[in-house]
MARMIDREN-988346 format. One record per residue (C-alpha): residue in one letter; x negated, z, y. Coordinates in steps of 0.1 Angstrom, whole numbers. Layout:
N
+---+-------+-------+-------+
| r |     X |     Z |     Y |
+---+-------+-------+-------+
| A |     X |     Z |     Y |
...
+---+-------+-------+-------+
END
This chain:
103
+---+-------+-------+-------+
| r |     X |     Z |     Y |
+---+-------+-------+-------+
| M |   110 |  -131 |   459 |
| K |    91 |  -135 |   430 |
| I |   105 |  -119 |   397 |
| K |    75 |  -106 |   374 |
| G |    96 |  -101 |   341 |
| F |   125 |   -87 |   324 |
| Q |   129 |   -63 |   295 |
| L |   156 |   -59 |   267 |
| E |   162 |   -24 |   257 |
| L |   179 |   -22 |   225 |
| D |   202 |     7 |   221 |
| Y |   186 |    20 |   185 |
| Q |   211 |    48 |   181 |
| K |   237 |    16 |   176 |
| L |   210 |     1 |   151 |
| G |   213 |    30 |   132 |
| Y |   178 |    47 |   140 |
| N |   189 |    82 |   150 |
| I |   155 |   102 |   146 |
| E |   130 |    99 |   165 |
| C |   100 |   125 |   164 |
| I |    59 |   128 |   173 |
| I |    37 |   125 |   142 |
| E |     1 |   136 |   146 |
| L |   -30 |   123 |   126 |
| N |   -62 |   138 |   121 |
| A |   -77 |   107 |   107 |
| N |  -111 |    92 |    95 |
| G |  -114 |    59 |   105 |
| S |   -88 |    36 |   115 |
| I |   -52 |    38 |   113 |
| D |   -43 |     0 |   110 |
| N |   -26 |    -1 |    79 |
| I |    -3 |    26 |    87 |
| L |     4 |    10 |   120 |
| E |     8 |   -24 |   104 |
| Q |    31 |    -8 |    77 |
| Y |    52 |    11 |   102 |
| H |    54 |   -16 |   132 |
| D |    88 |   -18 |   132 |
| N |    92 |    20 |   137 |
| I |    66 |    33 |   162 |
| I |    72 |    29 |   198 |
| T |    38 |    41 |   209 |
| A |     6 |    49 |   192 |
| H |   -19 |    68 |   216 |
| K |   -55 |    81 |   209 |
| M |   -56 |   119 |   216 |
| T |   -82 |   146 |   225 |
| E |   -79 |   180 |   209 |
| Q |   -65 |   188 |   177 |
| Y |   -54 |   157 |   168 |
| D |   -67 |   120 |   168 |
| I |   -35 |   100 |   173 |
| M |    -1 |   105 |   181 |
| L |    25 |    83 |   170 |
| I |    63 |    86 |   188 |
| I |    80 |    71 |   158 |
| R |   116 |    64 |   147 |
| F |   137 |    63 |   117 |
| K |   176 |    61 |   102 |
| D |   173 |    97 |    89 |
| T |   156 |   126 |    76 |
| K |   152 |   105 |    42 |
| E |   134 |    79 |    59 |
| L |   111 |   103 |    76 |
| N |   104 |   118 |    42 |
| Q |    92 |    87 |    27 |
| V |    70 |    76 |    54 |
| L |    52 |   114 |    58 |
| D |    49 |   113 |    18 |
| V |    31 |    80 |    24 |
| I |    12 |    86 |    53 |
| N |    -4 |   119 |    34 |
| Q |   -16 |   103 |     6 |
| K |   -36 |    81 |    26 |
| E |   -73 |    91 |    19 |
| N |   -88 |    84 |    55 |
| I |   -57 |   112 |    69 |
| N |   -69 |   148 |    67 |
| K |   -42 |   164 |    82 |
| T |    -4 |   156 |    97 |
| N |    20 |   177 |   121 |
| T |    56 |   162 |   127 |
| R |    78 |   174 |   154 |
| L |   109 |   160 |   159 |
| I |   124 |   146 |   191 |
| L |   156 |   167 |   205 |
| E |   165 |   150 |   235 |
| T |   143 |   124 |   260 |
| I |   144 |   136 |   292 |
| K |   124 |   106 |   311 |
| T |   111 |    78 |   303 |
| E |    92 |    51 |   321 |
| N |    96 |    13 |   317 |
| R |    60 |    -1 |   322 |
| K |    39 |   -26 |   311 |
| K |    11 |   -19 |   284 |
| Q |   -23 |    -3 |   304 |
| Q |   -61 |    -7 |   292 |
| H |   -75 |    20 |   300 |
| S |  -110 |    19 |   310 |
| Q |  -136 |    44 |   293 |
+---+-------+-------+-------+
END
């Protein structure tokens, strides 16, 4: 038997992160500055089709922190539009390694 790896799973609620949301961004150019600035908060980031270019799944300690981050993001010159949705409950999640999608 060969072990391919292991994963540490943190209980973010016990660490004080009580809010998860989806932030969709319509951006001109790179959002690397946002990804770097909120690295600890961002769970996943996806390039998307349709109305928004980027979807972030991101966690916060409270609504005050969420509001502060949204204020900063909305002031970025390359962000044209955002849409935020609160995640009420995660029904299913799958743990897997980061995958590269071929184009």
